[in-house]
C-alpha positions as a LaTeX table, in Angstrom:
\begin{tabular}{lrrr}
\hline
Residue & $x$ (\AA) & $y$ (\AA) & $z$ (\AA) \\
\hline
Unk1 & 13.44 & 20.03 & $-7.33$ \\
Unk2 & 15.99 & 17.24 & $-7.45$ \\
Unk3 & 15.49 & 14.16 & $-5.35$ \\
Unk4 & 18.90 & 14.67 & $-3.52$ \\
Unk5 & 17.51 & 18.06 & $-2.16$ \\
Unk6 & 14.84 & 16.33 & $-0.16$ \\
Unk7 & 16.53 & 15.94 & 3.30 \\
Unk8 & 14.04 & 17.26 & 5.68 \\
Unk9 & 10.59 & 15.29 & 6.24 \\
Unk10 & 7.55 & 16.38 & 8.38 \\
Unk11 & 5.06 & 13.69 & 9.38 \\
Unk12 & 1.94 & 15.10 & 10.77 \\
Unk13 & 0.14 & 12.52 & 13.01 \\
Unk14 & 2.12 & 10.08 & 15.37 \\
Unk15 & $-0.42$ & 7.12 & 15.54 \\
Unk16 & $-0.31$ & 3.66 & 13.90 \\
Unk17 & 0.86 & 4.82 & 10.41 \\
Unk18 & 2.54 & 8.11 & 11.11 \\
Unk19 & 5.24 & 6.76 & 13.62 \\
Unk20 & 6.08 & 3.91 & 11.37 \\
Unk21 & 6.28 & 6.08 & 8.25 \\
Unk22 & 8.68 & 8.66 & 10.10 \\
Unk23 & 10.63 & 5.68 & 11.18 \\
Unk24 & 11.28 & 4.48 & 7.58 \\
Unk25 & 12.28 & 7.97 & 6.47 \\
Unk26 & 14.62 & 8.08 & 9.45 \\
Unk27 & 16.04 & 4.51 & 8.66 \\
Unk28 & 17.03 & 5.91 & 5.19 \\
Unk29 & 18.89 & 8.90 & 6.13 \\
Unk30 & 16.22 & 11.67 & 6.45 \\
Unk31 & 15.68 & 13.99 & 8.99 \\
Unk32 & 12.13 & 13.64 & 10.40 \\
Unk33 & 9.91 & 15.89 & 12.36 \\
Unk34 & 7.14 & 13.97 & 13.95 \\
Unk35 & 4.28 & 16.22 & 14.67 \\
Unk36 & 1.17 & 15.44 & 16.82 \\
Unk37 & $-0.75$ & 17.72 & 19.18 \\
Unk38 & $-0.83$ & 15.17 & 21.92 \\
Unk39 & 2.66 & 14.99 & 23.75 \\
Unk40 & 1.36 & 11.38 & 24.99 \\
Unk41 & 0.77 & 10.22 & 21.56 \\
Unk42 & 4.48 & 11.50 & 20.46 \\
Unk43 & 6.10 & 9.65 & 23.54 \\
Unk44 & 4.26 & 6.44 & 22.70 \\
Unk45 & 5.36 & 6.78 & 19.00 \\
Unk46 & 8.87 & 6.74 & 20.15 \\
Unk47 & 8.13 & 3.57 & 22.26 \\
Unk48 & 6.72 & 2.10 & 19.30 \\
Unk49 & 9.71 & 3.07 & 16.88 \\
Unk50 & 12.13 & 1.60 & 19.35 \\
Unk51 & 10.16 & $-1.55$ & 19.45 \\
Unk52 & 10.04 & $-1.84$ & 15.64 \\
Unk53 & 13.64 & $-1.09$ & 15.34 \\
Unk54 & 14.55 & $-3.93$ & 17.95 \\
Unk55 & 12.52 & $-6.35$ & 15.68 \\
Unk56 & 14.49 & $-5.51$ & 12.58 \\
Unk57 & 17.69 & $-5.70$ & 14.51 \\
Unk58 & 16.79 & $-9.16$ & 15.54 \\
Unk59 & 16.18 & $-10.15$ & 11.94 \\
Unk60 & 19.30 & $-8.34$ & 10.72 \\
Unk61 & 17.42 & $-5.71$ & 8.79 \\
Unk62 & 19.13 & $-2.68$ & 10.21 \\
Unk63 & 22.05 & $-1.12$ & 8.28 \\
Unk64 & 23.22 & 1.16 & 11.23 \\
Unk65 & 22.87 & 1.33 & 15.08 \\
Unk66 & 19.40 & 1.96 & 16.35 \\
Unk67 & 20.59 & 5.12 & 18.06 \\
Unk68 & 21.58 & 6.81 & 14.87 \\
Unk69 & 18.17 & 6.39 & 13.61 \\
Unk70 & 16.39 & 7.70 & 16.57 \\
Unk71 & 18.76 & 10.75 & 16.54 \\
Unk72 & 16.98 & 11.77 & 13.34 \\
Unk73 & 13.44 & 11.58 & 14.76 \\
Unk74 & 12.41 & 14.95 & 16.18 \\
Unk75 & 9.03 & 15.11 & 18.02 \\
Unk76 & 6.95 & 18.34 & 18.52 \\
Unk77 & 3.66 & 19.66 & 18.98 \\
Unk78 & 4.55 & 22.62 & 16.88 \\
Unk79 & 3.78 & 22.25 & 13.25 \\
Unk80 & 4.88 & 25.71 & 12.15 \\
Unk81 & 8.36 & 25.40 & 13.55 \\
Unk82 & 8.85 & 22.11 & 11.69 \\
Unk83 & 7.05 & 22.71 & 8.53 \\
Unk84 & 8.94 & 26.00 & 7.62 \\
Unk85 & 12.07 & 23.76 & 6.70 \\
Unk86 & 10.28 & 20.78 & 5.25 \\
Unk87 & 11.08 & 19.45 & 1.59 \\
Unk88 & 8.25 & 17.13 & 2.16 \\
Unk89 & 5.31 & 17.10 & 4.36 \\
Unk90 & 3.09 & 14.04 & 4.89 \\
Unk91 & $-0.48$ & 14.00 & 6.56 \\
Unk92 & $-1.23$ & 10.88 & 8.65 \\
Unk93 & $-4.17$ & 12.42 & 10.61 \\
Unk94 & $-7.63$ & 10.56 & 11.24 \\
Unk95 & $-9.99$ & 9.97 & 8.18 \\
Unk96 & $-11.95$ & 13.07 & 8.97 \\
Unk97 & $-12.28$ & 15.74 & 6.02 \\
Unk98 & $-12.34$ & 18.60 & 8.47 \\
Unk99 & $-9.08$ & 17.50 & 10.28 \\
Unk100 & $-7.42$ & 17.08 & 7.02 \\
Unk101 & $-8.42$ & 20.24 & 5.65 \\
Unk102 & $-7.10$ & 22.08 & 8.85 \\
Unk103 & $-3.66$ & 20.24 & 8.38 \\
Unk104 & $-3.32$ & 21.11 & 4.83 \\
Unk105 & $-4.26$ & 24.56 & 5.62 \\
Unk106 & $-1.62$ & 24.89 & 7.97 \\
Unk107 & 1.10 & 22.95 & 5.80 \\
Unk108 & 0.08 & 25.45 & 2.98 \\
Unk109 & 0.79 & 28.36 & 5.23 \\
Unk110 & 3.84 & 27.42 & 6.81 \\
Unk111 & 5.72 & 25.30 & 4.03 \\
Unk112 & 7.90 & 26.82 & 1.29 \\
Unk113 & 5.86 & 27.08 & $-2.10$ \\
Unk114 & 7.92 & 24.13 & $-3.47$ \\
Unk115 & 7.49 & 21.76 & $-0.63$ \\
Unk116 & 5.80 & 18.48 & $-1.81$ \\
Unk117 & 2.55 & 17.95 & 0.01 \\
Unk118 & 1.38 & 14.45 & 0.64 \\
Unk119 & $-1.60$ & 12.56 & 2.25 \\
Unk120 & $-1.68$ & 8.79 & 3.26 \\
Unk121 & $-5.25$ & 8.64 & 2.73 \\
Unk122 & $-6.94$ & 6.05 & 0.36 \\
Unk123 & $-10.60$ & 6.58 & 1.27 \\
Unk124 & $-10.89$ & 10.29 & 1.05 \\
Unk125 & $-10.24$ & 12.30 & $-2.03$ \\
Unk126 & $-7.70$ & 14.63 & $-0.73$ \\
Unk127 & $-7.76$ & 16.75 & $-3.84$ \\
Unk128 & $-11.04$ & 17.86 & $-3.33$ \\
Unk129 & $-10.61$ & 18.37 & 0.52 \\
Unk130 & $-7.14$ & 20.26 & 0.83 \\
Unk131 & $-7.26$ & 23.77 & $-0.53$ \\
Unk132 & $-3.39$ & 24.28 & $-1.18$ \\
Unk133 & $-1.73$ & 27.30 & $-3.25$ \\
Unk134 & 0.04 & 25.17 & $-5.37$ \\
Unk135 & $-1.98$ & 21.85 & $-6.26$ \\
Unk136 & 0.73 & 20.63 & $-8.58$ \\
Unk137 & 2.66 & 19.67 & $-5.47$ \\
Unk138 & $-0.31$ & 17.67 & $-4.03$ \\
Unk139 & $-0.13$ & 13.96 & $-4.18$ \\
Unk140 & $-1.04$ & 10.72 & $-2.19$ \\
Unk141 & 1.57 & 8.07 & $-0.94$ \\
Unk142 & $-0.71$ & 5.24 & 0.55 \\
Unk143 & 1.20 & 3.05 & 2.95 \\
Unk144 & 0.19 & $-0.25$ & 4.35 \\
Unk145 & 0.34 & $-1.44$ & 7.99 \\
Unk146 & 2.83 & $-2.28$ & 9.39 \\
Unk147 & 4.50 & 0.49 & 7.38 \\
Unk148 & 7.94 & $-0.30$ & 8.08 \\
Unk149 & 7.53 & $-3.86$ & 6.76 \\
Unk150 & 4.97 & $-3.87$ & 3.93 \\
Unk151 & 6.96 & $-3.54$ & 0.60 \\
Unk152 & 4.56 & $-1.42$ & $-1.49$ \\
Unk153 & 3.16 & 2.06 & $-1.56$ \\
Unk154 & 0.36 & 3.12 & $-3.89$ \\
Unk155 & 0.74 & 6.52 & $-5.51$ \\
Unk156 & $-2.18$ & 8.58 & $-6.53$ \\
Unk157 & $-1.86$ & 11.83 & $-8.46$ \\
Unk158 & $-4.66$ & 14.42 & $-8.45$ \\
Unk159 & $-5.77$ & 16.10 & $-11.66$ \\
Unk160 & $-3.26$ & 18.96 & $-11.08$ \\
Unk161 & $-0.38$ & 17.06 & $-9.72$ \\
Unk162 & 2.79 & 17.70 & $-11.92$ \\
Unk163 & 4.83 & 14.72 & $-13.54$ \\
Unk164 & 7.56 & 16.00 & $-11.58$ \\
Unk165 & 6.13 & 15.24 & $-8.23$ \\
Unk166 & 4.83 & 12.01 & $-9.36$ \\
Unk167 & 8.62 & 11.15 & $-10.87$ \\
Unk168 & 10.06 & 12.43 & $-7.40$ \\
Unk169 & 7.60 & 10.16 & $-5.42$ \\
Unk170 & 8.39 & 7.02 & $-7.42$ \\
Unk171 & 12.38 & 7.86 & $-6.74$ \\
Unk172 & 11.77 & 8.52 & $-3.16$ \\
Unk173 & 9.86 & 5.20 & $-2.56$ \\
Unk174 & 12.65 & 3.18 & $-4.29$ \\
Unk175 & 15.30 & 5.06 & $-2.06$ \\
Unk176 & 13.12 & 3.87 & 0.97 \\
Unk177 & 13.19 & 0.38 & $-0.33$ \\
Unk178 & 9.70 & 0.42 & $-1.19$ \\
Unk179 & 7.71 & $-0.94$ & $-4.26$ \\
Unk180 & 5.77 & 2.08 & $-5.67$ \\
Unk181 & 2.60 & 1.30 & $-7.48$ \\
Unk182 & 1.46 & 4.38 & $-9.38$ \\
Unk183 & $-2.23$ & 4.63 & $-10.37$ \\
Unk184 & $-3.41$ & 6.53 & $-13.44$ \\
Unk185 & $-5.76$ & 8.72 & $-11.41$ \\
Unk186 & $-7.32$ & 8.81 & $-7.76$ \\
Unk187 & $-10.06$ & 6.25 & $-7.26$ \\
Unk188 & $-11.73$ & 5.65 & $-3.95$ \\
Unk189 & $-9.84$ & 2.99 & $-1.81$ \\
Unk190 & $-7.14$ & 2.34 & $-4.77$ \\
Unk191 & $-6.21$ & $-1.30$ & $-5.39$ \\
Unk192 & $-5.63$ & $-3.25$ & $-2.32$ \\
Unk193 & $-8.19$ & $-1.68$ & $-0.11$ \\
Unk194 & $-10.82$ & $-1.71$ & $-3.05$ \\
Unk195 & $-10.34$ & $-5.39$ & $-3.16$ \\
Unk196 & $-10.25$ & $-5.93$ & 0.57 \\
Unk197 & $-13.65$ & $-4.06$ & 0.80 \\
Unk198 & $-15.57$ & $-6.42$ & $-1.59$ \\
Unk199 & $-14.02$ & $-9.36$ & 0.17 \\
Unk200 & $-15.37$ & $-7.91$ & 3.64 \\
Unk201 & $-18.97$ & $-7.31$ & 2.30 \\
Unk202 & $-19.01$ & $-11.14$ & 1.63 \\
Unk203 & $-17.32$ & $-11.99$ & 5.01 \\
Unk204 & $-19.81$ & $-9.99$ & 7.12 \\
Unk205 & $-22.79$ & $-11.66$ & 5.15 \\
Unk206 & $-21.31$ & $-15.11$ & 5.98 \\
Unk207 & $-21.02$ & $-14.51$ & 9.54 \\
Unk208 & $-24.30$ & $-12.58$ & 9.97 \\
Unk209 & $-26.30$ & $-15.35$ & 8.33 \\
Unk210 & $-24.44$ & $-18.02$ & 10.20 \\
Unk211 & $-22.96$ & $-19.69$ & 7.02 \\
Unk212 & $-19.47$ & $-19.93$ & 8.55 \\
Unk213 & $-17.71$ & $-19.01$ & 11.75 \\
Unk214 & $-15.00$ & $-16.42$ & 11.93 \\
Unk215 & $-12.50$ & $-19.42$ & 12.57 \\
Unk216 & $-13.61$ & $-21.22$ & 9.55 \\
Unk217 & $-13.36$ & $-18.23$ & 7.23 \\
Unk218 & $-9.91$ & $-17.14$ & 8.22 \\
Unk219 & $-8.95$ & $-20.94$ & 8.05 \\
Unk220 & $-10.20$ & $-21.05$ & 4.53 \\
Unk221 & $-8.54$ & $-17.60$ & 3.41 \\
Unk222 & $-5.09$ & $-18.66$ & 4.96 \\
Unk223 & $-4.88$ & $-22.35$ & 3.70 \\
Unk224 & $-6.20$ & $-21.38$ & 0.06 \\
Unk225 & $-5.89$ & $-17.84$ & $-0.88$ \\
Unk226 & $-2.85$ & $-17.26$ & 1.49 \\
Unk227 & $-1.10$ & $-20.10$ & $-0.27$ \\
Unk228 & $-2.15$ & $-19.33$ & $-3.79$ \\
Unk229 & $-2.29$ & $-15.56$ & $-4.24$ \\
Unk230 & 1.43 & $-14.95$ & $-3.56$ \\
Unk231 & 2.19 & $-17.36$ & $-6.38$ \\
Unk232 & $-0.24$ & $-16.12$ & $-9.02$ \\
Unk233 & $-2.04$ & $-13.15$ & $-7.75$ \\
Unk234 & $-5.77$ & $-12.37$ & $-8.64$ \\
Unk235 & $-5.69$ & $-11.60$ & $-12.43$ \\
Unk236 & $-3.13$ & $-14.28$ & $-13.37$ \\
Unk237 & $-5.28$ & $-16.73$ & $-11.45$ \\
Unk238 & $-7.78$ & $-16.18$ & $-14.13$ \\
Unk239 & $-5.44$ & $-17.37$ & $-16.95$ \\
Unk240 & $-4.98$ & $-20.62$ & $-14.90$ \\
Unk241 & $-8.66$ & $-21.12$ & $-14.65$ \\
Unk242 & $-9.29$ & $-20.56$ & $-18.40$ \\
Unk243 & $-10.75$ & $-17.33$ & $-19.68$ \\
Unk244 & $-13.22$ & $-19.28$ & $-22.06$ \\
Unk245 & $-14.42$ & $-20.96$ & $-18.88$ \\
Unk246 & $-14.94$ & $-17.73$ & $-17.06$ \\
Unk247 & $-16.61$ & $-16.37$ & $-20.18$ \\
Unk248 & $-18.90$ & $-19.29$ & $-19.93$ \\
Unk249 & $-19.53$ & $-18.97$ & $-16.36$ \\
Unk250 & $-20.70$ & $-15.43$ & $-17.02$ \\
Unk251 & $-23.30$ & $-16.57$ & $-19.94$ \\
Unk252 & $-24.50$ & $-19.46$ & $-17.46$ \\
Unk253 & $-25.30$ & $-17.16$ & $-14.44$ \\
Unk254 & $-26.65$ & $-14.37$ & $-16.83$ \\
Unk255 & $-24.83$ & $-11.66$ & $-14.91$ \\
Unk256 & $-25.38$ & $-8.09$ & $-15.84$ \\
Unk257 & $-21.59$ & $-7.74$ & $-15.38$ \\
Unk258 & $-19.80$ & $-8.63$ & $-18.61$ \\
Unk259 & $-15.97$ & $-7.72$ & $-19.05$ \\
Unk260 & $-15.27$ & $-6.86$ & $-22.73$ \\
Unk261 & $-11.58$ & $-7.49$ & $-21.95$ \\
Unk262 & $-12.18$ & $-11.33$ & $-21.40$ \\
Unk263 & $-14.53$ & $-11.57$ & $-24.42$ \\
Unk264 & $-11.98$ & $-9.98$ & $-26.58$ \\
Unk265 & $-9.00$ & $-12.37$ & $-25.20$ \\
Unk266 & $-11.08$ & $-15.50$ & $-26.03$ \\
Unk267 & $-12.17$ & $-14.31$ & $-29.44$ \\
Unk268 & $-8.45$ & $-13.79$ & $-30.17$ \\
Unk269 & $-7.80$ & $-17.33$ & $-28.93$ \\
Unk270 & $-5.87$ & $-16.25$ & $-25.94$ \\
Unk271 & $-7.51$ & $-18.51$ & $-23.38$ \\
Unk272 & $-4.66$ & $-18.33$ & $-20.70$ \\
Unk273 & $-2.00$ & $-20.59$ & $-19.71$ \\
Unk274 & $-3.61$ & $-23.64$ & $-21.99$ \\
Unk275 & $-2.97$ & $-21.48$ & $-25.11$ \\
Unk276 & 0.16 & $-19.73$ & $-24.14$ \\
Unk277 & $-1.32$ & $-16.09$ & $-23.63$ \\
Unk278 & $-4.22$ & $-14.63$ & $-21.63$ \\
Unk279 & $-3.59$ & $-11.63$ & $-19.49$ \\
Unk280 & $-0.34$ & $-12.65$ & $-19.25$ \\
Unk281 & 2.09 & $-13.91$ & $-22.14$ \\
Unk282 & 3.67 & $-17.18$ & $-21.23$ \\
Unk283 & 6.14 & $-17.22$ & $-24.29$ \\
Unk284 & 7.24 & $-20.47$ & $-25.59$ \\
Unk285 & 6.65 & $-22.31$ & $-22.43$ \\
Unk286 & 4.30 & $-25.22$ & $-22.74$ \\
Unk287 & 1.08 & $-25.58$ & $-20.46$ \\
Unk288 & 2.83 & $-28.48$ & $-18.57$ \\
Unk289 & 6.07 & $-26.20$ & $-17.85$ \\
Unk290 & 4.01 & $-23.25$ & $-16.62$ \\
Unk291 & 1.66 & $-25.49$ & $-14.47$ \\
Unk292 & 4.60 & $-27.35$ & $-12.98$ \\
Unk293 & 6.43 & $-24.08$ & $-11.98$ \\
Unk294 & 3.09 & $-22.88$ & $-10.42$ \\
Unk295 & 2.71 & $-26.19$ & $-8.44$ \\
Unk296 & 6.42 & $-26.30$ & $-7.00$ \\
Unk297 & 5.95 & $-22.74$ & $-5.84$ \\
Unk298 & 2.60 & $-23.51$ & $-4.06$ \\
Unk299 & 4.36 & $-26.54$ & $-2.50$ \\
Unk300 & 7.14 & $-24.39$ & $-1.11$ \\
Unk301 & 4.92 & $-21.73$ & 0.14 \\
Unk302 & 2.53 & $-24.32$ & 1.69 \\
Unk303 & 5.61 & $-26.08$ & 3.40 \\
Unk304 & 6.78 & $-22.64$ & 4.60 \\
Unk305 & 3.48 & $-21.54$ & 6.10 \\
Unk306 & 3.13 & $-24.78$ & 7.84 \\
Unk307 & 6.54 & $-24.53$ & 9.36 \\
Unk308 & 5.70 & $-21.02$ & 10.83 \\
Unk309 & 2.28 & $-22.50$ & 12.05 \\
Unk310 & 0.44 & $-19.56$ & 10.27 \\
Unk311 & $-2.69$ & $-21.59$ & 9.94 \\
Unk312 & $-3.40$ & $-20.99$ & 13.41 \\
Unk313 & $-4.84$ & $-17.94$ & 14.74 \\
Unk314 & $-2.30$ & $-15.51$ & 16.17 \\
\hline
\end{tabular}
């Protein structure tokens, strides 16, 4: 299959993620068939899509008239009639294994054998759940809410997913204006949700034990992590701290979790920004130059967030 042969897209599930994913495909010229068992859900999905498109129009983010995009979205409660012509079929139903199993059984029955079958899940191993005739065409495209705005999509292949389907997925996301992040293999929750899950464990403990209020926690995250992470991410922030200091902290707390990558970098003299190389290579820039660039970007980020009053609750 060539990327230009993918024209008809079926999205099964018209909820929070499904309607927005259908919208993005329609915005980029694909004919989309949005399927749901509940007609009221489909009607509501169109209302949500119109609202989303209206917001994009206000911000000059639409390349054509709204009506043209809406005309490419066809709603139905009949999966058989829509799936038979699908080049790509996406499952976006509830995170219940049995429901997903039934959906993929139908897609496997009604779709052509070369139709790419996609799941939006990140918490379930769809490669163990979905029983399809040609597992080499099965893959995960994990979108983030709001799907019509968030730029990245995590792509996770299964043990049988073909390299052709992986490459087509990457090309497709780029056509949709998304930034594909391809994992080497399926892992529970992938990158973003895996990190968020660890954060939320700590958040619930702080709230439950009365160490901090929800308002205090959100304010701290917005005013520190919200400013810093867009500039230097998580891993690169370790370079700014200094990998030797991080290694010393591990020894000080006698943690059982040791990270050999950090030990190896320190032994090589790669301590982060101060040595010119750590997880990242800073080339021939001095420590002062790198720090200055970081600090300038943090100032701009802080000014912008304060201007939008984003440190206040929505």
